[in-house]
N, C-alpha and C positions, 0 to 999 in steps of 0.2 A: 676457301680455295680447294679445288679438287685436284688430285694427282692421279694422272693416267699414264700408263705404259703404252707406247705405240710402236708396232712392229709391222713392216710392209714386206710381203712376199713379192719381190719385184718381178718375178716371171709369171705370177698368177694371171690366167686368162689369155696368155699369148697365143695359145693354140685355137682359140675360139674362131676368130675371123678367117683363119686359114684352114678351117675344116677339120682340125684334129681332135675336137671334142674333149680337150684337156691337154695339160702341159706336162703331166707326169711322165718323166723319161723321154719327152719328146721336144726339149727345149731346142736342140740343135736343128731338128727337122723344121720346127716352127720358124726359126730364124732363116732357114734356107728358103722357106716359102714367103719370106718377106714380113713375118710378124714383127709387130713393134710392142714395146712394153705398154701395158694397159693400167697396171696397178698404181704407178705414181701419180697419174692424174685423178684417179679415184681417191687415193689417200689425200691429195691436195684439196679436193672438194669437201671432204669430210672435216679436215682440219681448219679450212677456211670457215666453216660453219661454227665450229667450236670457238674460234677466235672472235667471230662476230658476237656470239652469245656470252662467252665466258673468257675473255682475253687474259684473265689472271690465272687460268688453269696452268698447272705445272706439268710439263711433258717430259717424260723420261723415254729414251729411245736408244737405238744403236746408230752408228754412223751410216751415212749414205752407202748403198741404196736401201737400207733397211728402215729408214725413217727420218733421219736427221735433216736431210736436205729439203724434204717437202715440208717438214715442221718449221724450218727457218723461213721458207718461202711464204708460209701462212701467217708469219708474223711472231712466231714463238722463238724463245731463246732456250732451246731444249737442254736438258742434262743428258749428256751422251755417256752410256755406261760401257760401251764396248764396240766392236766391229765384227764384220763377217770374218770367218777363219780364212777363207780363200776368195779369189776374185769371183768365182761362180758360187753364188749363195745356195744353201741347202736347207732342208728341214732342220738340221742340227742347229743353224743359226737362229731360227725362229725359237727353238726350245730353249736355247741359251739365253736369249733375250727375255723371254717370259720368266725364266728362273731368276734372272737378275731383277726383274720388275717386282717379283714377289718378295724378294729379299729386302727391297727398298719400301715395301708396304704400300704399293699403289692400291688406289680404290677401284680401278677398272683397267682391264687389258683390252685395248682396242687394236684389233688386228685387220689387215687388209689382204684379202685373198679369197680362196674358195673353201670347199669342204675339207680338202686335205689339210689346209693351213688351220682350219678350225679344229681338226683332230689333234694336230700338233700342240695347239694352245691348250686344249681341253685336257689332254693327257698329261701335260707338264703341271697344270694346276692340280690335277688329281694326284700325281705322283709325289708332289710335295705337300699333300694333305692340306691344301689351302682351300679357301671358300670365297675367293675374290671373283666378282662377276666379270664376264667377258662379253664382247660385242664385236660383230664382224662388219666391216665395210665390203660389200659384195664386189669382187673383182675376178673370180674364177669363172670358168666356163659352166661348171655344174655347181649350183648352189642350192642343195636340198635341205640343209639344216635350218632350224628356227632361230639361229643366234645372230642373224644378220638384220641390219637395217633394210628397209625396202629399197633405198637408194643411198649413195654415199652421203649426200647432204642430210638425209633423214638420220643416218647413223651418227653424224656429227651432232645433230640436234639432240638425239637421245643421250650421247655421251656427256653433253654440257648441261642437260637439264633433269635427268632421271632422278626419282626420289626413292622408288621401291624396286625390288627385284623379284623374280620368279624363276622356276626351273624350266629348262628347255632342252631339247634334244639335239645332239650332234650326230648326223648321219653321213655316211660316205658310201661311194660305189666303186666298183672295180672299173678303171678306165678302159682296160683291154676289152672287157665284156661290153662296155658301153659303146666302144667303137665298132663292135660286131653286131650292135643293135639290141642288146639285152641290158636291162636295168635291174640290178639286185642291190637294194639298199641294205645297209648294215648300221644298226645302232651302235655307236662308238662311245658315247658318254651322255650323261644328263648333267647339266651345268647350271650355275646361277647367271642369269642375264638381267639387264634392266627391263623393268616392265613398261611397255610402251606400245601404243597402237601402230606406231610406224616400224615395228619389228615384223618381219615376214613370218608366215606360218611354214611348218614343214610341208614339203611337196608330197601330195597324195597321188598314188599311182592309179587308183581306180577311175573308172569312167562310165558313162552311160552308153546307151544305143545310139549309134551315129550313122547308121546305114542311110536314113532318109536324107540327112543334110548332105552326105557325101554324094548321093544321087542327084541332089539339087545343084551342087557346084558342078559336077560332071555335065549335067544336062545343059547348064548355061554357059559352058565354055565356048568361047568365041574363036573363030578362025583368025589367025594372025597375032593373037594376043599371047604374050609370054607369061606363063604361070610359075611363080617361084613358091614352091611348096615346102613349108617348114616341117620340123620334126614332130614326132609324137604319133600316138595311135589314132587320134581323130583324123589328122591330116593323112595319116596312112590309109584310112578308109577312102579318102578322096582319091588318093594315088591309085588304089585298087580299081575304082570306078573308072578312072581315066585309062585303065588297062596296063599298068605296070606295078611292080612290087615296090620299087623305091627303097631308100635308105631309112630305116625306122627312126634313127636319131640324127639324121643329117638333113640337109637342105637339097632338094632336087628341082631341076629347071626343065619345063615341059612346054612344048608348042606344037600345035597342029598334029597331035598324035605321036610325037617323037620326044624322047627324053633327050634333052640337049646336054645336060650335065647331071651326073649322078654324084651325090655326096659332095656337093660343091663348096668351095671356099668363097670368101668375099670377092676375090678377084675373078674367079670363074663365073660368078653371078653377074658381075658388072659387064664382063665380056659377052655374055649370052643375052643380055637385055635387048629388047627391040623398041619399036616406036611406042607400043602400048604394053604395059606390064601390070600384073596383079600379084600381090603377095597374099598367099593363103596360109594362115596360122591359127592355132588354138591356144587359148590361155592355159597356163600350168595349173592343174588342179591343187586346190588348197592354198595357192598364192595369188593367182590371177594375173601373173605377168604375160603380156603379149610379146614384148621385146625385152631382151636383156638377160634372160636365163636359158641357157643351153642352145640359143640360136643367134650368137654374135656374128655369125656370118651375115645375118641380115643387118648390116651397118647402117648408119645414117645415110651414107652414100648410095646405098641399095634402096632404102625406104624412100628417099626423096624422089626416086624415079618410078615409083610404083603406086598404084591404087591399093587399097587394103581390104581384104575380105577375112573377117574373123568368124570362126566356126566353133561351136561348142554344144555339148548336150545340155538339156535343161537342168539336169541334176547338178552338173558342174557349176553353172551359173548361179544356181540357188545356193551353192556351198560357198563360193568365193565372194559374192555380193558385188564387188567392184572390180574393174580391170585396172592393171598398172603398167607403166612403161618405164624402162631405164636403159635407154640407148647409148648413154655416154655423152649425148649432146643435149644440154639443158634447153636450148631453143627449140629443138625438134621435139623433145618431150613435152614442152609447153604447147606446141602446135598440135600434138596427138591428143592432148587432154580434152575433155568434154563429153558429149554423148555419142554413142556409136551403135549402129544396128548390128547385132550378132546373129548370124544364121543358126538356128537351132533345129530346122527341119527342112523338108524339100522346098517348102514355100515360106514357112514361118520364120519371123525374125523377132528378136527381143531387144529392146533398148537398154544399153548398159553404159554406165558412166566410166570413163577412163580418168584416173587420178594419178 
């Protein structure tokens, strides 16, 4: 029987669908924009998978909203070691929970959040001179580190079945710079993690030449069609070909030569959609995610009303091998799986598998 410590950052990812590109210091604003908690459902998906595969697992956690509630819902009878210090949870609560887990000799720390939460967990393990593996259930807006399962269910499967461990990087970025369109990653820790193919790789920021594919998308833009243009430098080149600068790390909506919404939230996008709509996105280098990393504004409600155009350089596709989706809607994820033609040039496309 494996003993795991489970801690949920209940505010992780709340800023994604409302266009805040993160929740650090922005919880009140996210709520004012109508954001709803994302982490609990992601935690539940991971814990459901653990219970399916290893129902005898002993779960240590903190009282709701830090984990006990979703653990019980998944069928566990968790050992509750404490509770949040105040009604509004903070990073200190995560660190306190992890410290208690280490004191109780857990074999794995399973956390639910993004890169900021990963830093809190990793630094607590380091500060206590422990060598316990950690694993993330992806719930944040920015997920650049290689300590996360590719999806919540994948994280649950890894937690229940892993046998070996290896070292992986914990990276973080400054959210204020990120909101201004700049990405500066910082290596914060190297930690022990379960060795598994279903763990994501670190995001790589490099890319290839994309001018020709950007020209192809712009040349084929049709009158009356609403284009929802995702974040990143590759789609940024498309925006330039369409005649505007756009928000480098946000989602912009364009139709008939006019930018309808700049740096849009999910609600903004839904309000701007027309009778015919196309999402243009590029997979994340090193990971292959088309949806679910850094573009949560492109929610299931948005995706279901749009056709999909994926663009990428040949070098990026060579590197990632396959594409991935993690929309938060398992049925939609299943619908998106299969083979997809990705534009790699003005006319050329490459067949890629979405898994």
